[in-house]
KETI-742375 format. One record per atom (N, C-alpha, C, CB): residue in one letter; atom name; x, y, z. Coordinates in nm, 3 decimals. Glycine has a CB too. Example, Ala and Ser with C-alpha at 12.3 -4.5 7.8 and 13.67 -1.06 7.14 Angstrom:
2
[rec 'a' 'N' [1.319 -0.569 0.780]] [rec 'a' 'CA' [1.230 -0.450 0.780]] [rec 'a' 'C' [1.320 -0.330 0.780]] [rec 'a' 'CB' [1.131 -0.447 0.905]] [rec 's' 'N' [1.285 -0.225 0.708]] [rec 's' 'CA' [1.367 -0.106 0.714]] [rec 's' 'C' [1.290 0.003 0.787]] [rec 's' 'CB' [1.408 -0.060 0.572]] 
***
This chain:
104
[rec 'x' 'N' [0.085 -0.118 0.000]] [rec 'x' 'CA' [0.000 0.000 0.000]] [rec 'x' 'C' [0.089 0.123 0.000]] [rec 'x' 'CB' [-0.097 0.000 0.122]] [rec 'x' 'N' [0.037 0.232 -0.045]] [rec 'x' 'CA' [0.114 0.356 -0.052]] [rec 'x' 'C' [0.149 0.406 0.088]] [rec 'x' 'CB' [0.035 0.464 -0.129]] [rec 'x' 'N' [0.263 0.472 0.096]] [rec 'x' 'CA' [0.301 0.530 0.224]] [rec 'x' 'C' [0.205 0.642 0.259]] [rec 'x' 'CB' [0.447 0.581 0.220]] [rec 'x' 'N' [0.199 0.672 0.388]] [rec 'x' 'CA' [0.113 0.780 0.437]] [rec 'x' 'C' [-0.035 0.754 0.406]] [rec 'x' 'CB' [0.156 0.912 0.377]] [rec 'x' 'N' [-0.079 0.631 0.421]] [rec 'x' 'CA' [-0.219 0.600 0.396]] [rec 'x' 'C' [-0.306 0.627 0.518]] [rec 'x' 'CB' [-0.235 0.455 0.353]] [rec 'x' 'N' [-0.246 0.677 0.626]] [rec 'x' 'CA' [-0.319 0.704 0.750]] [rec 'x' 'C' [-0.299 0.850 0.789]] [rec 'x' 'CB' [-0.273 0.609 0.865]] [rec 'x' 'N' [-0.410 0.920 0.810]] [rec 'x' 'CA' [-0.407 1.053 0.870]] [rec 'x' 'C' [-0.468 1.038 1.007]] [rec 'x' 'CB' [-0.485 1.162 0.782]] [rec 'x' 'N' [-0.398 1.082 1.110]] [rec 'x' 'CA' [-0.443 1.056 1.247]] [rec 'x' 'C' [-0.420 1.178 1.336]] [rec 'x' 'CB' [-0.371 0.933 1.304]] [rec 'x' 'N' [-0.515 1.196 1.430]] [rec 'x' 'CA' [-0.504 1.299 1.534]] [rec 'x' 'C' [-0.540 1.236 1.667]] [rec 'x' 'CB' [-0.597 1.421 1.503]] [rec 'x' 'N' [-0.475 1.282 1.773]] [rec 'x' 'CA' [-0.505 1.235 1.908]] [rec 'x' 'C' [-0.499 1.355 2.002]] [rec 'x' 'CB' [-0.404 1.122 1.954]] [rec 'x' 'N' [-0.614 1.388 2.060]] [rec 'x' 'CA' [-0.625 1.505 2.147]] [rec 'x' 'C' [-0.666 1.462 2.287]] [rec 'x' 'CB' [-0.725 1.607 2.090]] [rec 'x' 'N' [-0.598 1.518 2.388]] [rec 'x' 'CA' [-0.629 1.490 2.528]] [rec 'x' 'C' [-0.711 1.604 2.585]] [rec 'x' 'CB' [-0.499 1.469 2.610]] [rec 'x' 'N' [-0.822 1.568 2.651]] [rec 'x' 'CA' [-0.905 1.668 2.718]] [rec 'x' 'C' [-0.970 1.600 2.838]] [rec 'x' 'CB' [-1.013 1.728 2.621]] [rec 'x' 'N' [-0.952 1.657 2.955]] [rec 'x' 'CA' [-1.012 1.605 3.079]] [rec 'x' 'C' [-0.979 1.456 3.098]] [rec 'x' 'CB' [-1.163 1.625 3.077]] [rec 'x' 'N' [-0.853 1.418 3.077]] [rec 'x' 'CA' [-0.804 1.281 3.098]] [rec 'x' 'C' [-0.859 1.180 2.997]] [rec 'x' 'CB' [-0.839 1.236 3.238]] [rec 'x' 'N' [-0.925 1.226 2.891]] [rec 'x' 'CA' [-0.977 1.138 2.787]] [rec 'x' 'C' [-0.911 1.174 2.654]] [rec 'x' 'CB' [-1.134 1.149 2.776]] [rec 'x' 'N' [-0.855 1.073 2.587]] [rec 'x' 'CA' [-0.792 1.094 2.457]] [rec 'x' 'C' [-0.895 1.061 2.348]] [rec 'x' 'CB' [-0.663 1.005 2.441]] [rec 'x' 'N' [-0.914 1.153 2.255]] [rec 'x' 'CA' [-1.001 1.130 2.140]] [rec 'x' 'C' [-0.912 1.110 2.018]] [rec 'x' 'CB' [-1.100 1.249 2.118]] [rec 'x' 'N' [-0.930 0.995 1.953]] [rec 'x' 'CA' [-0.852 0.960 1.834]] [rec 'x' 'C' [-0.943 0.966 1.712]] [rec 'x' 'CB' [-0.788 0.817 1.849]] [rec 'x' 'N' [-0.894 1.030 1.607]] [rec 'x' 'CA' [-0.965 1.035 1.479]] [rec 'x' 'C' [-0.865 0.997 1.371]] [rec 'x' 'CB' [-1.028 1.178 1.453]] [rec 'x' 'N' [-0.902 0.899 1.289]] [rec 'x' 'CA' [-0.810 0.852 1.185]] [rec 'x' 'C' [-0.883 0.823 1.056]] [rec 'x' 'CB' [-0.735 0.727 1.232]] [rec 'x' 'N' [-0.820 0.860 0.945]] [rec 'x' 'CA' [-0.871 0.832 0.812]] [rec 'x' 'C' [-0.767 0.747 0.741]] [rec 'x' 'CB' [-0.901 0.965 0.732]] [rec 'x' 'N' [-0.811 0.631 0.690]] [rec 'x' 'CA' [-0.721 0.538 0.623]] [rec 'x' 'C' [-0.757 0.532 0.474]] [rec 'x' 'CB' [-0.729 0.397 0.687]] [rec 'x' 'N' [-0.659 0.548 0.388]] [rec 'x' 'CA' [-0.680 0.540 0.244]] [rec 'x' 'C' [-0.664 0.395 0.201]] [rec 'x' 'CB' [-0.580 0.633 0.168]] [rec 'x' 'N' [-0.773 0.335 0.153]] [rec 'x' 'CA' [-0.772 0.195 0.111]] [rec 'x' 'C' [-0.893 0.169 0.022]] [rec 'x' 'CB' [-0.773 0.099 0.236]] [rec 'x' 'N' [-0.879 0.085 -0.083]] [rec 'x' 'CA' [-0.991 0.060 -0.176]] [rec 'x' 'C' [-1.107 -0.019 -0.116]] [rec 'x' 'CB' [-0.941 -0.012 -0.296]] [rec 'x' 'N' [-1.082 -0.104 -0.019]] [rec 'x' 'CA' [-1.187 -0.180 0.051]] [rec 'x' 'C' [-1.284 -0.249 -0.045]] [rec 'x' 'CB' [-1.265 -0.087 0.143]] [rec 'x' 'N' [-1.234 -0.339 -0.128]] [rec 'x' 'CA' [-1.317 -0.416 -0.220]] [rec 'x' 'C' [-1.373 -0.540 -0.151]] [rec 'x' 'CB' [-1.237 -0.457 -0.345]] [rec 'x' 'N' [-1.501 -0.567 -0.170]] [rec 'x' 'CA' [-1.568 -0.680 -0.105]] [rec 'x' 'C' [-1.543 -0.813 -0.174]] [rec 'x' 'CB' [-1.715 -0.655 -0.098]] [rec 'x' 'N' [-1.512 -0.809 -0.302]] [rec 'x' 'CA' [-1.500 -0.931 -0.380]] [rec 'x' 'C' [-1.629 -0.968 -0.451]] [rec 'x' 'CB' [-1.456 -1.045 -0.291]] [rec 'x' 'N' [-1.732 -0.884 -0.438]] [rec 'x' 'CA' [-1.862 -0.908 -0.500]] [rec 'x' 'C' [-1.889 -0.821 -0.622]] [rec 'x' 'CB' [-1.970 -0.887 -0.399]] [rec 'x' 'N' [-1.808 -0.717 -0.642]] [rec 'x' 'CA' [-1.830 -0.628 -0.757]] [rec 'x' 'C' [-1.762 -0.682 -0.881]] [rec 'x' 'CB' [-1.779 -0.486 -0.726]] [rec 'x' 'N' [-1.810 -0.636 -0.996]] [rec 'x' 'CA' [-1.750 -0.674 -1.124]] [rec 'x' 'C' [-1.698 -0.549 -1.194]] [rec 'x' 'CB' [-1.853 -0.748 -1.215]] [rec 'x' 'N' [-1.591 -0.567 -1.272]] [rec 'x' 'CA' [-1.537 -0.454 -1.348]] [rec 'x' 'C' [-1.615 -0.438 -1.478]] [rec 'x' 'CB' [-1.386 -0.474 -1.378]] [rec 'x' 'N' [-1.572 -0.347 -1.564]] [rec 'x' 'CA' [-1.644 -0.318 -1.689]] [rec 'x' 'C' [-1.645 -0.435 -1.786]] [rec 'x' 'CB' [-1.583 -0.198 -1.757]] [rec 'x' 'N' [-1.556 -0.532 -1.769]] [rec 'x' 'CA' [-1.551 -0.650 -1.855]] [rec 'x' 'C' [-1.631 -0.767 -1.797]] [rec 'x' 'CB' [-1.406 -0.693 -1.877]] [rec 'x' 'N' [-1.692 -0.746 -1.681]] [rec 'x' 'CA' [-1.770 -0.852 -1.618]] [rec 'x' 'C' [-1.690 -0.944 -1.527]] [rec 'x' 'CB' [-1.836 -0.933 -1.722]] [rec 'x' 'N' [-1.561 -0.913 -1.510]] [rec 'x' 'CA' [-1.475 -0.994 -1.424]] [rec 'x' 'C' [-1.493 -0.949 -1.278]] [rec 'x' 'CB' [-1.326 -0.981 -1.467]] [rec 'x' 'N' [-1.492 -1.045 -1.188]] [rec 'x' 'CA' [-1.504 -1.014 -1.046]] [rec 'x' 'C' [-1.378 -0.945 -0.997]] [rec 'x' 'CB' [-1.532 -1.142 -0.965]] [rec 'x' 'N' [-1.397 -0.836 -0.925]] [rec 'x' 'CA' [-1.285 -0.765 -0.864]] [rec 'x' 'C' [-1.251 -0.839 -0.735]] [rec 'x' 'CB' [-1.320 -0.612 -0.835]] [rec 'x' 'N' [-1.125 -0.884 -0.718]] [rec 'x' 'CA' [-1.089 -0.962 -0.600]] [rec 'x' 'C' [-1.109 -0.884 -0.470]] [rec 'x' 'CB' [-0.945 -1.008 -0.610]] [rec 'x' 'N' [-1.140 -0.956 -0.364]] [rec 'x' 'CA' [-1.155 -0.895 -0.232]] [rec 'x' 'C' [-1.022 -0.833 -0.190]] [rec 'x' 'CB' [-1.203 -1.000 -0.127]] [rec 'x' 'N' [-1.030 -0.712 -0.137]] [rec 'x' 'CA' [-0.912 -0.641 -0.089]] [rec 'x' 'C' [-0.960 -0.543 0.017]] [rec 'x' 'CB' [-0.836 -0.567 -0.206]] [rec 'x' 'N' [-0.946 -0.581 0.143]] [rec 'x' 'CA' [-0.998 -0.498 0.251]] [rec 'x' 'C' [-0.911 -0.506 0.375]] [rec 'x' 'CB' [-1.141 -0.539 0.285]] [rec 'x' 'N' [-0.917 -0.402 0.456]] [rec 'x' 'CA' [-0.847 -0.401 0.585]] [rec 'x' 'C' [-0.918 -0.501 0.675]] [rec 'x' 'CB' [-0.844 -0.256 0.650]] [rec 'x' 'N' [-0.840 -0.591 0.736]] [rec 'x' 'CA' [-0.902 -0.689 0.822]] [rec 'x' 'C' [-0.864 -0.674 0.970]] [rec 'x' 'CB' [-0.865 -0.827 0.776]] [rec 'x' 'N' [-0.758 -0.600 0.998]] [rec 'x' 'CA' [-0.718 -0.583 1.138]] [rec 'x' 'C' [-0.668 -0.441 1.159]] [rec 'x' 'CB' [-0.609 -0.687 1.178]] [rec 'x' 'N' [-0.724 -0.373 1.258]] [rec 'x' 'CA' [-0.681 -0.239 1.297]] [rec 'x' 'C' [-0.647 -0.244 1.445]] [rec 'x' 'CB' [-0.792 -0.131 1.267]] [rec 'x' 'N' [-0.526 -0.200 1.480]] [rec 'x' 'CA' [-0.486 -0.195 1.620]] [rec 'x' 'C' [-0.431 -0.056 1.650]] [rec 'x' 'CB' [-0.381 -0.304 1.653]] [rec 'x' 'N' [-0.448 -0.016 1.774]] [rec 'x' 'CA' [-0.397 0.113 1.817]] [rec 'x' 'C' [-0.340 0.095 1.957]] [rec 'x' 'CB' [-0.508 0.223 1.815]] [rec 'x' 'N' [-0.221 0.149 1.979]] [rec 'x' 'CA' [-0.160 0.141 2.111]] [rec 'x' 'C' [-0.112 0.279 2.152]] [rec 'x' 'CB' [-0.043 0.039 2.113]] [rec 'x' 'N' [-0.113 0.302 2.283]] [rec 'x' 'CA' [-0.067 0.428 2.340]] [rec 'x' 'C' [0.003 0.397 2.471]] [rec 'x' 'CB' [-0.185 0.529 2.361]] [rec 'x' 'N' [0.112 0.466 2.495]] [rec 'x' 'CA' [0.188 0.448 2.618]] [rec 'x' 'C' [0.223 0.300 2.640]] [rec 'x' 'CB' [0.109 0.502 2.738]] [rec 'x' 'N' [0.249 0.228 2.530]] [rec 'x' 'CA' [0.290 0.089 2.540]] [rec 'x' 'C' [0.177 -0.010 2.564]] [rec 'x' 'CB' [0.387 0.075 2.648]] [rec 'x' 'N' [0.053 0.034 2.562]] [rec 'x' 'CA' [-0.062 -0.054 2.586]] [rec 'x' 'C' [-0.158 -0.050 2.467]] [rec 'x' 'CB' [-0.135 -0.015 2.716]] [rec 'x' 'N' [-0.211 -0.166 2.430]] [rec 'x' 'CA' [-0.310 -0.171 2.323]] [rec 'x' 'C' [-0.442 -0.112 2.376]] [rec 'x' 'CB' [-0.331 -0.317 2.272]] [rec 'x' 'N' [-0.497 -0.016 2.300]] [rec 'x' 'CA' [-0.622 0.048 2.343]] [rec 'x' 'C' [-0.740 0.007 2.258]] [rec 'x' 'CB' [-0.607 0.198 2.341]] [rec 'x' 'N' [-0.715 -0.044 2.136]] [rec 'x' 'CA' [-0.824 -0.094 2.052]] [rec 'x' 'C' [-0.767 -0.198 1.956]] [rec 'x' 'CB' [-0.894 0.023 1.975]] [rec 'x' 'N' [-0.849 -0.299 1.930]] [rec 'x' 'CA' [-0.818 -0.400 1.828]] [rec 'x' 'C' [-0.949 -0.432 1.759]] [rec 'x' 'CB' [-0.750 -0.529 1.891]] [rec 'x' 'N' [-0.956 -0.401 1.630]] [rec 'x' 'CA' [-1.080 -0.422 1.555]] [rec 'x' 'C' [-1.054 -0.517 1.439]] [rec 'x' 'CB' [-1.137 -0.287 1.503]] [rec 'x' 'N' [-1.143 -0.614 1.422]] [rec 'x' 'CA' [-1.138 -0.703 1.306]] [rec 'x' 'C' [-1.250 -0.663 1.213]] [rec 'x' 'CB' [-1.150 -0.853 1.349]] [rec 'x' 'N' [-1.213 -0.629 1.090]] [rec 'x' 'CA' [-1.309 -0.584 0.990]] [rec 'x' 'C' [-1.324 -0.687 0.880]] [rec 'x' 'CB' [-1.266 -0.450 0.932]] [rec 'x' 'N' [-1.427 -0.668 0.799]] [rec 'x' 'CA' [-1.448 -0.752 0.681]] [rec 'x' 'C' [-1.472 -0.660 0.562]] [rec 'x' 'CB' [-1.570 -0.851 0.702]] [rec 'x' 'N' [-1.519 -0.716 0.452]] [rec 'x' 'CA' [-1.541 -0.639 0.330]] [rec 'x' 'C' [-1.658 -0.543 0.338]] [rec 'x' 'CB' [-1.563 -0.730 0.217]] [rec 'x' 'N' [-1.730 -0.540 0.447]] [rec 'x' 'CA' [-1.847 -0.454 0.459]] [rec 'x' 'C' [-1.816 -0.311 0.501]] [rec 'x' 'CB' [-1.941 -0.512 0.557]] [rec 'x' 'N' [-1.689 -0.275 0.514]] [rec 'x' 'CA' [-1.650 -0.140 0.553]] [rec 'x' 'C' [-1.624 -0.059 0.425]] [rec 'x' 'CB' [-1.522 -0.142 0.645]] [rec 'x' 'N' [-1.665 0.067 0.426]] [rec 'x' 'CA' [-1.655 0.150 0.305]] [rec 'x' 'C' [-1.512 0.185 0.267]] [rec 'x' 'CB' [-1.734 0.277 0.324]] [rec 'x' 'N' [-1.496 0.227 0.143]] [rec 'x' 'CA' [-1.368 0.273 0.091]] [rec 'x' 'C' [-1.317 0.389 0.176]] [rec 'x' 'CB' [-1.381 0.317 -0.057]] [rec 'x' 'N' [-1.186 0.395 0.198]] [rec 'x' 'CA' [-1.122 0.500 0.278]] [rec 'x' 'C' [-1.188 0.514 0.415]] [rec 'x' 'CB' [-1.126 0.634 0.203]] [rec 'x' 'N' [-1.182 0.410 0.497]] [rec 'x' 'CA' [-1.254 0.411 0.625]] [rec 'x' 'C' [-1.203 0.516 0.723]] [rec 'x' 'CB' [-1.246 0.275 0.689]] [rec 'x' 'N' [-1.297 0.567 0.801]] [rec 'x' 'CA' [-1.271 0.664 0.908]] [rec 'x' 'C' [-1.308 0.597 1.039]] [rec 'x' 'CB' [-1.354 0.797 0.887]] [rec 'x' 'N' [-1.222 0.615 1.139]] [rec 'x' 'CA' [-1.250 0.558 1.271]] [rec 'x' 'C' [-1.226 0.667 1.375]] [rec 'x' 'CB' [-1.161 0.432 1.298]] [rec 'x' 'N' [-1.311 0.669 1.476]] [rec 'x' 'CA' [-1.296 0.762 1.587]] [rec 'x' 'C' [-1.332 0.688 1.716]] [rec 'x' 'CB' [-1.386 0.889 1.568]] [rec 'x' 'N' [-1.251 0.708 1.819]] [rec 'x' 'CA' [-1.279 0.644 1.947]] [rec 'x' 'C' [-1.212 0.723 2.058]] [rec 'x' 'CB' [-1.229 0.496 1.948]] [rec 'x' 'N' [-1.253 0.695 2.182]] [rec 'x' 'CA' [-1.199 0.763 2.299]] [rec 'x' 'C' [-1.149 0.659 2.398]] [rec 'x' 'CB' [-1.307 0.855 2.366]] [rec 'x' 'N' [-1.048 0.697 2.476]] [rec 'x' 'CA' [-0.998 0.608 2.580]] [rec 'x' 'C' [-0.930 0.690 2.689]] [rec 'x' 'CB' [-0.900 0.502 2.521]] [rec 'x' 'N' [-0.908 0.629 2.804]] [rec 'x' 'CA' [-0.837 0.690 2.915]] [rec 'x' 'C' [-0.707 0.614 2.938]] [rec 'x' 'CB' [-0.925 0.692 3.045]] [rec 'x' 'N' [-0.613 0.678 3.005]] [rec 'x' 'CA' [-0.492 0.609 3.045]] [rec 'x' 'C' [-0.366 0.652 2.973]] [rec 'x' 'CB' [-0.511 0.466 3.024]] [rec 'x' 'N' [-0.372 0.759 2.896]] [rec 'x' 'CA' [-0.253 0.812 2.830]] [rec 'x' 'C' [-0.241 0.960 2.862]] [rec 'x' 'CB' [-0.258 0.789 2.675]] [rec 'x' 'N' [-0.122 1.012 2.844]] [rec 'x' 'CA' [-0.100 1.152 2.875]] [rec 'x' 'C' [-0.049 1.231 2.757]] [rec 'x' 'CB' [-0.005 1.165 2.988]] [rec 'x' 'N' [-0.049 1.361 2.774]] [rec 'x' 'CA' [0.001 1.449 2.670]] [rec 'x' 'C' [0.147 1.417 2.641]] [rec 'x' 'CB' [-0.016 1.598 2.711]] [rec 'x' 'N' [0.182 1.408 2.513]] [rec 'x' 'CA' [0.319 1.377 2.474]] [rec 'x' 'C' [0.345 1.229 2.452]] [rec 'x' 'CB' [0.412 1.429 2.576]] [rec 'x' 'N' [0.253 1.142 2.497]] [rec 'x' 'CA' [0.270 0.998 2.472]] [rec 'x' 'C' [0.255 0.969 2.323]] [rec 'x' 'CB' [0.166 0.916 2.554]] [rec 'x' 'N' [0.326 0.867 2.276]] [rec 'x' 'CA' [0.311 0.822 2.138]] [rec 'x' 'C' [0.186 0.737 2.124]] [rec 'x' 'CB' [0.435 0.744 2.092]] [rec 'x' 'N' [0.114 0.757 2.015]] [rec 'x' 'CA' [-0.002 0.676 1.980]] [rec 'x' 'C' [0.023 0.620 1.841]] [rec 'x' 'CB' [-0.137 0.760 1.986]] [rec 'x' 'N' [0.013 0.488 1.827]] [rec 'x' 'CA' [0.040 0.423 1.699]] [rec 'x' 'C' [-0.082 0.347 1.652]] [rec 'x' 'CB' [0.160 0.329 1.709]] [rec 'x' 'N' [-0.123 0.373 1.528]] [rec 'x' 'CA' [-0.233 0.300 1.466]] [rec 'x' 'C' [-0.176 0.219 1.349]] [rec 'x' 'CB' [-0.347 0.398 1.417]] [rec 'x' 'N' [-0.213 0.091 1.344]] [rec 'x' 'CA' [-0.164 0.000 1.241]] [rec 'x' 'C' [-0.280 -0.075 1.180]] [rec 'x' 'CB' [-0.060 -0.097 1.298]] [rec 'x' 'N' [-0.277 -0.094 1.047]] [rec 'x' 'CA' [-0.376 -0.179 0.982]] [rec 'x' 'C' [-0.304 -0.284 0.898]] [rec 'x' 'CB' [-0.473 -0.096 0.896]] [rec 'x' 'N' [-0.373 -0.400 0.881]] [rec 'x' 'CA' [-0.325 -0.508 0.795]] [rec 'x' 'C' [-0.444 -0.551 0.710]] [rec 'x' 'CB' [-0.267 -0.630 0.879]] [rec 'x' 'N' [-0.421 -0.568 0.577]] [rec 'x' 'CA' [-0.533 -0.609 0.492]] [rec 'x' 'C' [-0.525 -0.757 0.457]] [rec 'x' 'CB' [-0.536 -0.524 0.365]] [rec 'x' 'N' [-0.626 -0.807 0.389]] [rec 'x' 'CA' [-0.636 -0.950 0.360]] [rec 'x' 'C' [-0.537 -0.996 0.253]] [rec 'x' 'CB' [-0.776 -0.983 0.315]] [rec 'x' 'N' [-0.462 -0.904 0.194]] [rec 'x' 'CA' [-0.360 -0.940 0.096]] [rec 'x' 'C' [-0.220 -0.926 0.152]] [rec 'x' 'CB' [-0.373 -0.855 -0.029]] [rec 'x' 'N' [-0.211 -0.901 0.282]] [rec 'x' 'CA' [-0.082 -0.893 0.349]] [rec 'x' 'C' [-0.017 -0.757 0.354]] [rec 'x' 'CB' [0.010 -0.985 0.284]] [rec 'x' 'N' [-0.077 -0.657 0.294]] [rec 'x' 'CA' [-0.024 -0.520 0.301]] [rec 'x' 'C' [-0.056 -0.461 0.438]] [rec 'x' 'CB' [-0.083 -0.430 0.188]] [rec 'x' 'N' [0.024 -0.365 0.480]] [rec 'x' 'CA' [-0.001 -0.302 0.608]] [rec 'x' 'C' [0.054 -0.160 0.605]] [rec 'x' 'CB' [0.062 -0.383 0.724]] [rec 'x' 'N' [0.012 -0.082 0.701]] [rec 'x' 'CA' [0.066 0.053 0.720]] [rec 'x' 'C' [0.051 0.090 0.866]] [rec 'x' 'CB' [-0.006 0.157 0.628]] [rec 'x' 'N' [0.127 0.187 0.908]] [rec 'x' 'CA' [0.127 0.230 1.047]] [rec 'x' 'C' [0.158 0.378 1.052]] [rec 'x' 'CB' [0.230 0.149 1.131]] [rec 'x' 'N' [0.100 0.446 1.149]] [rec 'x' 'CA' [0.130 0.587 1.171]] [rec 'x' 'C' [0.138 0.614 1.321]] [rec 'x' 'CB' [0.021 0.678 1.104]] [rec 'x' 'N' [0.231 0.700 1.358]] [rec 'x' 'CA' [0.250 0.735 1.499]] [rec 'x' 'C' [0.241 0.886 1.513]] [rec 'x' 'CB' [0.386 0.682 1.554]] [rec 'x' 'N' [0.166 0.930 1.615]] [rec 'x' 'CA' [0.157 1.072 1.649]] [rec 'x' 'C' [0.174 1.089 1.799]] [rec 'x' 'CB' [0.020 1.132 1.602]] [rec 'x' 'N' [0.208 1.209 1.839]] [rec 'x' 'CA' [0.213 1.243 1.982]] [rec 'x' 'C' [0.075 1.292 2.024]] [rec 'x' 'CB' [0.323 1.351 2.011]] [rec 'x' 'N' [0.031 1.248 2.138]] [rec 'x' 'CA' [-0.096 1.295 2.193]] [rec 'x' 'C' [-0.078 1.439 2.236]] [rec 'x' 'CB' [-0.144 1.205 2.313]] [rec 'x' 'N' [-0.167 1.526 2.190]] [rec 'x' 'CA' [-0.155 1.669 2.225]] [rec 'x' 'C' [-0.274 1.715 2.305]] [rec 'x' 'CB' [-0.140 1.755 2.100]] 
***
């Protein structure tokens, strides 16, 4: 997958970190056909993990039912300003990407 496929922000407010991330990915289900009538192979993110301050804060398993260029937002407690937050995805074809930001 192309580099920089993840745009991510992590903001701390009142001891709660809000994470917002946009991932660039085609997310094909394997059910669509191209203009020649050929089935487009399944190609989707199947695992999304996020860790902060050395601890996993979310682990999501997805399937082909998620839209193209998925957006995810979630909140958690237990991290502080300046901590690193890393979001990683792996797709069903073995591609992956990761992005790290400082919590602000």
